[in-house]
ChimeraX commands (.cxc) that place a marker at each C-alpha (Angstrom):
marker #1 position 0.00,0.00,0.00 radius 0.5
marker #1 position 2.86,2.33,0.80 radius 0.5
marker #1 position 4.44,1.80,-2.61 radius 0.5
marker #1 position 1.14,2.47,-4.40 radius 0.5
marker #1 position 0.62,5.59,-2.31 radius 0.5
marker #1 position 4.02,7.00,-3.22 radius 0.5
marker #1 position 3.50,6.17,-6.89 radius 0.5
marker #1 position 0.07,7.82,-6.81 radius 0.5
marker #1 position 1.60,10.97,-5.29 radius 0.5
marker #1 position 4.19,10.95,-8.09 radius 0.5
marker #1 position 1.36,10.76,-10.62 radius 0.5
marker #1 position -0.37,13.76,-9.03 radius 0.5
marker #1 position 2.92,15.68,-9.16 radius 0.5
marker #1 position 3.36,14.74,-12.81 radius 0.5
marker #1 position -0.16,15.90,-13.63 radius 0.5
marker #1 position 0.46,19.17,-11.84 radius 0.5
marker #1 position 3.85,20.14,-13.28 radius 0.5
marker #1 position 3.52,19.07,-16.93 radius 0.5
marker #1 position 2.35,21.57,-19.52 radius 0.5
marker #1 position 1.05,19.03,-22.03 radius 0.5
marker #1 position -2.65,18.40,-21.45 radius 0.5
marker #1 position -2.34,14.87,-22.86 radius 0.5
marker #1 position 0.53,14.06,-20.50 radius 0.5
marker #1 position -1.40,15.49,-17.56 radius 0.5
marker #1 position -4.41,13.31,-18.43 radius 0.5
marker #1 position -2.13,10.26,-18.69 radius 0.5
marker #1 position -0.75,10.97,-15.21 radius 0.5
marker #1 position -4.24,11.41,-13.78 radius 0.5
marker #1 position -5.38,8.16,-15.38 radius 0.5
marker #1 position -2.40,6.40,-13.83 radius 0.5
marker #1 position -3.24,8.01,-10.48 radius 0.5
marker #1 position -6.85,6.86,-10.69 radius 0.5
marker #1 position -5.79,3.29,-11.46 radius 0.5
marker #1 position -3.48,3.16,-8.44 radius 0.5
marker #1 position -6.05,4.95,-6.30 radius 0.5
marker #1 position -8.73,2.36,-7.09 radius 0.5
marker #1 position -6.28,-0.38,-6.11 radius 0.5
marker #1 position -5.54,1.43,-2.85 radius 0.5
marker #1 position -9.26,1.74,-2.10 radius 0.5
marker #1 position -9.67,-2.00,-2.62 radius 0.5
marker #1 position -6.72,-2.76,-0.34 radius 0.5
marker #1 position -8.18,-0.47,2.33 radius 0.5
marker #1 position -11.54,-2.25,2.06 radius 0.5
marker #1 position -9.80,-5.61,2.45 radius 0.5
marker #1 position -7.93,-4.27,5.50 radius 0.5
marker #1 position -11.29,-3.36,7.02 radius 0.5
marker #1 position -12.85,-6.72,6.19 radius 0.5
marker #1 position -9.93,-8.52,7.82 radius 0.5
marker #1 position -10.25,-6.18,10.80 radius 0.5
marker #1 position -6.75,-4.78,10.36 radius 0.5
marker #1 position -8.39,-1.37,10.68 radius 0.5
marker #1 position -11.52,-0.50,12.63 radius 0.5
marker #1 position -14.89,0.17,11.02 radius 0.5
marker #1 position -14.69,3.73,12.36 radius 0.5
marker #1 position -11.27,4.28,10.74 radius 0.5
marker #1 position -12.51,2.69,7.50 radius 0.5
marker #1 position -15.50,5.06,7.45 radius 0.5
marker #1 position -13.20,8.04,7.88 radius 0.5
marker #1 position -10.83,6.86,5.16 radius 0.5
marker #1 position -13.77,6.06,2.89 radius 0.5
marker #1 position -15.08,9.63,3.16 radius 0.5
marker #1 position -11.64,10.97,2.26 radius 0.5
marker #1 position -11.19,8.61,-0.68 radius 0.5
marker #1 position -14.61,9.56,-2.03 radius 0.5
marker #1 position -13.64,13.22,-1.95 radius 0.5
marker #1 position -10.24,12.59,-3.53 radius 0.5
marker #1 position -11.82,10.46,-6.25 radius 0.5
marker #1 position -14.31,13.20,-7.10 radius 0.5
marker #1 position -11.58,15.83,-7.21 radius 0.5
marker #1 position -9.34,13.77,-9.49 radius 0.5
marker #1 position -12.25,12.99,-11.82 radius 0.5
marker #1 position -13.24,16.67,-12.00 radius 0.5
marker #1 position -9.62,17.66,-12.71 radius 0.5
marker #1 position -9.28,15.04,-15.44 radius 0.5
marker #1 position -12.63,16.05,-17.00 radius 0.5
marker #1 position -11.56,19.71,-17.06 radius 0.5
marker #1 position -8.35,18.73,-18.88 radius 0.5
marker #1 position -10.32,16.65,-21.38 radius 0.5
marker #1 position -12.61,19.64,-21.98 radius 0.5
marker #1 position -9.57,21.86,-22.49 radius 0.5
marker #1 position -8.21,19.47,-25.12 radius 0.5
marker #1 position -11.59,19.50,-26.89 radius 0.5
marker #1 position -11.65,23.30,-26.87 radius 0.5
marker #1 position -8.08,23.40,-28.21 radius 0.5
marker #1 position -8.87,21.01,-31.05 radius 0.5
marker #1 position -12.04,22.93,-31.96 radius 0.5
marker #1 position -10.05,26.16,-32.07 radius 0.5
marker #1 position -7.52,24.67,-34.47 radius 0.5
marker #1 position -10.05,22.97,-36.73 radius 0.5
marker link #1:1,2 radius 0.2
marker link #1:2,3 radius 0.2
marker link #1:3,4 radius 0.2
marker link #1:4,5 radius 0.2
marker link #1:5,6 radius 0.2
marker link #1:6,7 radius 0.2
marker link #1:7,8 radius 0.2
marker link #1:8,9 radius 0.2
marker link #1:9,10 radius 0.2
marker link #1:10,11 radius 0.2
marker link #1:11,12 radius 0.2
marker link #1:12,13 radius 0.2
marker link #1:13,14 radius 0.2
marker link #1:14,15 radius 0.2
marker link #1:15,16 radius 0.2
marker link #1:16,17 radius 0.2
marker link #1:17,18 radius 0.2
marker link #1:18,19 radius 0.2
marker link #1:19,20 radius 0.2
marker link #1:20,21 radius 0.2
marker link #1:21,22 radius 0.2
marker link #1:22,23 radius 0.2
marker link #1:23,24 radius 0.2
marker link #1:24,25 radius 0.2
marker link #1:25,26 radius 0.2
marker link #1:26,27 radius 0.2
marker link #1:27,28 radius 0.2
marker link #1:28,29 radius 0.2
marker link #1:29,30 radius 0.2
marker link #1:30,31 radius 0.2
marker link #1:31,32 radius 0.2
marker link #1:32,33 radius 0.2
marker link #1:33,34 radius 0.2
marker link #1:34,35 radius 0.2
marker link #1:35,36 radius 0.2
marker link #1:36,37 radius 0.2
marker link #1:37,38 radius 0.2
marker link #1:38,39 radius 0.2
marker link #1:39,40 radius 0.2
marker link #1:40,41 radius 0.2
marker link #1:41,42 radius 0.2
marker link #1:42,43 radius 0.2
marker link #1:43,44 radius 0.2
marker link #1:44,45 radius 0.2
marker link #1:45,46 radius 0.2
marker link #1:46,47 radius 0.2
marker link #1:47,48 radius 0.2
marker link #1:48,49 radius 0.2
marker link #1:49,50 radius 0.2
marker link #1:50,51 radius 0.2
marker link #1:51,52 radius 0.2
marker link #1:52,53 radius 0.2
marker link #1:53,54 radius 0.2
marker link #1:54,55 radius 0.2
marker link #1:55,56 radius 0.2
marker link #1:56,57 radius 0.2
marker link #1:57,58 radius 0.2
marker link #1:58,59 radius 0.2
marker link #1:59,60 radius 0.2
marker link #1:60,61 radius 0.2
marker link #1:61,62 radius 0.2
marker link #1:62,63 radius 0.2
marker link #1:63,64 radius 0.2
marker link #1:64,65 radius 0.2
marker link #1:65,66 radius 0.2
marker link #1:66,67 radius 0.2
marker link #1:67,68 radius 0.2
marker link #1:68,69 radius 0.2
marker link #1:69,70 radius 0.2
marker link #1:70,71 radius 0.2
marker link #1:71,72 radius 0.2
marker link #1:72,73 radius 0.2
marker link #1:73,74 radius 0.2
marker link #1:74,75 radius 0.2
marker link #1:75,76 radius 0.2
marker link #1:76,77 radius 0.2
marker link #1:77,78 radius 0.2
marker link #1:78,79 radius 0.2
marker link #1:79,80 radius 0.2
marker link #1:80,81 radius 0.2
marker link #1:81,82 radius 0.2
marker link #1:82,83 radius 0.2
marker link #1:83,84 radius 0.2
marker link #1:84,85 radius 0.2
marker link #1:85,86 radius 0.2
marker link #1:86,87 radius 0.2
marker link #1:87,88 radius 0.2
marker link #1:88,89 radius 0.2
view
């Protein structure tokens, strides 16, 4: 989980610092893939009682928010690419 978390943070950094919209989208897609895996691992940790139900509920609320934010960011970049391509058409 730690390795996936660090890799996901690297993906967020890559999405933030790159100028290319396509590259930024690629980084966000990679982040979302790792993030979904992390969410599954967290759910398994809860099911096996490695973390409490209360802690899982707290983490679940955070992951829902992070997921929504990353999706909104990715969608805004996709819209920007569409606007760019329409402007050059």
